mmCIF file of the C-alpha atoms, coordinates in Angstrom:
data_MODEL
# 
_entry.id   MODEL 
# 
loop_
_atom_site.group_PDB 
_atom_site.id 
_atom_site.type_symbol 
_atom_site.label_atom_id 
_atom_site.label_alt_id 
_atom_site.label_comp_id 
_atom_site.label_asym_id 
_atom_site.label_entity_id 
_atom_site.label_seq_id 
_atom_site.pdbx_PDB_ins_code 
_atom_site.Cartn_x 
_atom_site.Cartn_y 
_atom_site.Cartn_z 
_atom_site.occupancy 
_atom_site.B_iso_or_equiv 
_atom_site.pdbx_formal_charge 
_atom_site.auth_seq_id 
_atom_site.auth_comp_id 
_atom_site.auth_asym_id 
_atom_site.auth_atom_id 
_atom_site.pdbx_PDB_model_num 
ATOM 1  C CA . MET A 1 1  ? 16.354  35.856  -13.403 1.00 0.00 ? 1  MET A CA 1 
ATOM 2  C CA . ARG A 1 2  ? 13.396  34.911  -11.231 1.00 0.00 ? 2  ARG A CA 1 
ATOM 3  C CA . SER A 1 3  ? 10.453  37.191  -10.799 1.00 0.00 ? 3  SER A CA 1 
ATOM 4  C CA . ILE A 1 4  ? 9.051   38.121  -7.401  1.00 0.00 ? 4  ILE A CA 1 
ATOM 5  C CA . HIS A 1 5  ? 6.021   35.947  -8.171  1.00 0.00 ? 5  HIS A CA 1 
ATOM 6  C CA . GLN A 1 6  ? 8.223   32.895  -8.662  1.00 0.00 ? 6  GLN A CA 1 
ATOM 7  C CA . GLU A 1 7  ? 10.008  33.560  -5.392  1.00 0.00 ? 7  GLU A CA 1 
ATOM 8  C CA . VAL A 1 8  ? 6.706   33.922  -3.528  1.00 0.00 ? 8  VAL A CA 1 
ATOM 9  C CA . ARG A 1 9  ? 5.388   30.656  -4.997  1.00 0.00 ? 9  ARG A CA 1 
ATOM 10 C CA . GLU A 1 10 ? 8.585   28.781  -4.128  1.00 0.00 ? 10 GLU A CA 1 
ATOM 11 C CA . THR A 1 11 ? 8.614   30.179  -0.610  1.00 0.00 ? 11 THR A CA 1 
ATOM 12 C CA . GLU A 1 12 ? 4.971   29.193  -0.120  1.00 0.00 ? 12 GLU A CA 1 
ATOM 13 C CA . ALA A 1 13 ? 5.647   25.698  -1.518  1.00 0.00 ? 13 ALA A CA 1 
ATOM 14 C CA . ARG A 1 14 ? 8.564   25.214  0.914   1.00 0.00 ? 14 ARG A CA 1 
ATOM 15 C CA . ARG A 1 15 ? 6.370   26.380  3.787   1.00 0.00 ? 15 ARG A CA 1 
ATOM 16 C CA . LEU A 1 16 ? 3.619   23.894  2.906   1.00 0.00 ? 16 LEU A CA 1 
ATOM 17 C CA . MET A 1 17 ? 6.001   20.958  2.443   1.00 0.00 ? 17 MET A CA 1 
ATOM 18 C CA . LYS A 1 18 ? 7.174   20.115  5.943   1.00 0.00 ? 18 LYS A CA 1 
ATOM 19 C CA . GLY A 1 19 ? 9.164   17.043  5.043   1.00 0.00 ? 19 GLY A CA 1 
ATOM 20 C CA . PRO A 1 20 ? 8.903   14.335  2.430   1.00 0.00 ? 20 PRO A CA 1 
ATOM 21 C CA . PRO A 1 21 ? 5.456   13.142  1.392   1.00 0.00 ? 21 PRO A CA 1 
ATOM 22 C CA . ARG A 1 22 ? 4.305   10.106  3.300   1.00 0.00 ? 22 ARG A CA 1 
ATOM 23 C CA . GLU A 1 23 ? 3.661   6.785   1.617   1.00 0.00 ? 23 GLU A CA 1 
ATOM 24 C CA . VAL A 1 24 ? 0.035   6.095   0.726   1.00 0.00 ? 24 VAL A CA 1 
ATOM 25 C CA . ASP A 1 25 ? -1.336  3.107   2.594   1.00 0.00 ? 25 ASP A CA 1 
ATOM 26 C CA . ARG A 1 26 ? -4.314  0.935   1.706   1.00 0.00 ? 26 ARG A CA 1 
ATOM 27 C CA . ALA A 1 27 ? -5.785  1.838   5.118   1.00 0.00 ? 27 ALA A CA 1 
ATOM 28 C CA . ASP A 1 28 ? -6.097  5.418   3.830   1.00 0.00 ? 28 ASP A CA 1 
ATOM 29 C CA . PHE A 1 29 ? -8.849  4.196   1.516   1.00 0.00 ? 29 PHE A CA 1 
ATOM 30 C CA . ASP A 1 30 ? -10.292 1.291   3.491   1.00 0.00 ? 30 ASP A CA 1 
ATOM 31 C CA . PRO A 1 31 ? -10.472 1.945   7.241   1.00 0.00 ? 31 PRO A CA 1 
ATOM 32 C CA . ALA A 1 32 ? -11.430 -1.699  7.890   1.00 0.00 ? 32 ALA A CA 1 
ATOM 33 C CA . TYR A 1 33 ? -8.204  -2.970  6.262   1.00 0.00 ? 33 TYR A CA 1 
ATOM 34 C CA . ASP A 1 34 ? -5.956  -4.838  8.690   1.00 0.00 ? 34 ASP A CA 1 
ATOM 35 C CA . PRO A 1 35 ? -2.627  -5.907  7.141   1.00 0.00 ? 35 PRO A CA 1 
ATOM 36 C CA . SER A 1 36 ? -1.972  -8.326  9.992   1.00 0.00 ? 36 SER A CA 1 
ATOM 37 C CA . ALA A 1 37 ? -5.295  -10.168 9.536   1.00 0.00 ? 37 ALA A CA 1 
ATOM 38 C CA . PRO A 1 38 ? -4.918  -13.753 8.290   1.00 0.00 ? 38 PRO A CA 1 
ATOM 39 C CA . ILE A 1 39 ? -5.808  -14.508 4.682   1.00 0.00 ? 39 ILE A CA 1 
ATOM 40 C CA . SER A 1 40 ? -8.161  -17.471 4.296   1.00 0.00 ? 40 SER A CA 1 
ATOM 41 C CA . CYS A 1 41 ? -7.858  -19.920 1.419   1.00 0.00 ? 41 CYS A CA 1 
ATOM 42 C CA . GLU A 1 42 ? -10.803 -19.685 -0.956  1.00 0.00 ? 42 GLU A CA 1 
ATOM 43 C CA . VAL A 1 43 ? -10.709 -23.446 -1.532  1.00 0.00 ? 43 VAL A CA 1 
ATOM 44 C CA . CYS A 1 44 ? -10.270 -25.064 1.874   1.00 0.00 ? 44 CYS A CA 1 
ATOM 45 C CA . GLY A 1 45 ? -10.441 -22.192 4.388   1.00 0.00 ? 45 GLY A CA 1 
ATOM 46 C CA . SER A 1 46 ? -6.942  -22.677 5.852   1.00 0.00 ? 46 SER A CA 1 
ATOM 47 C CA . GLU A 1 47 ? -4.709  -19.706 6.583   1.00 0.00 ? 47 GLU A CA 1 
ATOM 48 C CA . MET A 1 48 ? -2.581  -18.746 3.575   1.00 0.00 ? 48 MET A CA 1 
ATOM 49 C CA . HIS A 1 49 ? 1.015   -17.514 3.818   1.00 0.00 ? 49 HIS A CA 1 
ATOM 50 C CA . TYR A 1 50 ? 3.081   -15.118 1.713   1.00 0.00 ? 50 TYR A CA 1 
ATOM 51 C CA . ILE A 1 51 ? 5.804   -16.871 -0.285  1.00 0.00 ? 51 ILE A CA 1 
ATOM 52 C CA . ALA A 1 52 ? 6.916   -13.699 -2.110  1.00 0.00 ? 52 ALA A CA 1 
ATOM 53 C CA . ALA A 1 53 ? 5.967   -10.013 -2.157  1.00 0.00 ? 53 ALA A CA 1 
ATOM 54 C CA . CYS A 1 54 ? 2.863   -10.651 -4.218  1.00 0.00 ? 54 CYS A CA 1 
ATOM 55 C CA . LYS A 1 55 ? 2.258   -14.405 -3.925  1.00 0.00 ? 55 LYS A CA 1 
ATOM 56 C CA . ILE A 1 56 ? 0.314   -16.280 -1.275  1.00 0.00 ? 56 ILE A CA 1 
ATOM 57 C CA . LEU A 1 57 ? 0.108   -20.042 -0.886  1.00 0.00 ? 57 LEU A CA 1 
ATOM 58 C CA . CYS A 1 58 ? -2.179  -22.336 1.061   1.00 0.00 ? 58 CYS A CA 1 
ATOM 59 C CA . PRO A 1 59 ? -0.017  -24.931 2.839   1.00 0.00 ? 59 PRO A CA 1 
ATOM 60 C CA . ASN A 1 60 ? -3.009  -27.260 3.187   1.00 0.00 ? 60 ASN A CA 1 
ATOM 61 C CA . CYS A 1 61 ? -4.259  -27.630 -0.398  1.00 0.00 ? 61 CYS A CA 1 
ATOM 62 C CA . GLY A 1 62 ? -1.587  -25.823 -2.471  1.00 0.00 ? 62 GLY A CA 1 
ATOM 63 C CA . TYR A 1 63 ? -3.893  -23.106 -3.827  1.00 0.00 ? 63 TYR A CA 1 
ATOM 64 C CA . ARG A 1 64 ? -1.930  -20.002 -4.957  1.00 0.00 ? 64 ARG A CA 1 
ATOM 65 C CA . ARG A 1 65 ? -2.873  -16.373 -5.561  1.00 0.00 ? 65 ARG A CA 1 
ATOM 66 C CA . ASP A 1 66 ? -0.879  -13.411 -6.773  1.00 0.00 ? 66 ASP A CA 1 
ATOM 67 C CA . CYS A 1 67 ? -1.314  -9.746  -7.640  1.00 0.00 ? 67 CYS A CA 1 
ATOM 68 C CA . SER A 1 68 ? -2.682  -10.491 -11.096 1.00 0.00 ? 68 SER A CA 1 
ATOM 69 C CA . ASP A 1 69 ? -5.657  -12.457 -9.686  1.00 0.00 ? 69 ASP A CA 1 
ATOM 70 C CA . PRO A 1 70 ? -8.889  -10.467 -9.378  1.00 0.00 ? 70 PRO A CA 1 
# 
């Protein structure tokens, strides 16, 4: 059996949650972040391209980066 306090808390929680929580975006923490900005190769300066979710490759010199790189 639920107490009146539990019911009040649950009702208040439902009132505050107006839908599912939104996904956190990097732009929430870094207002200058632009996900559509090109990524420059650190070696030759060419524009790098994503080859997988976490891997980028420079088509000019072959330099690669991934999520584990600092």
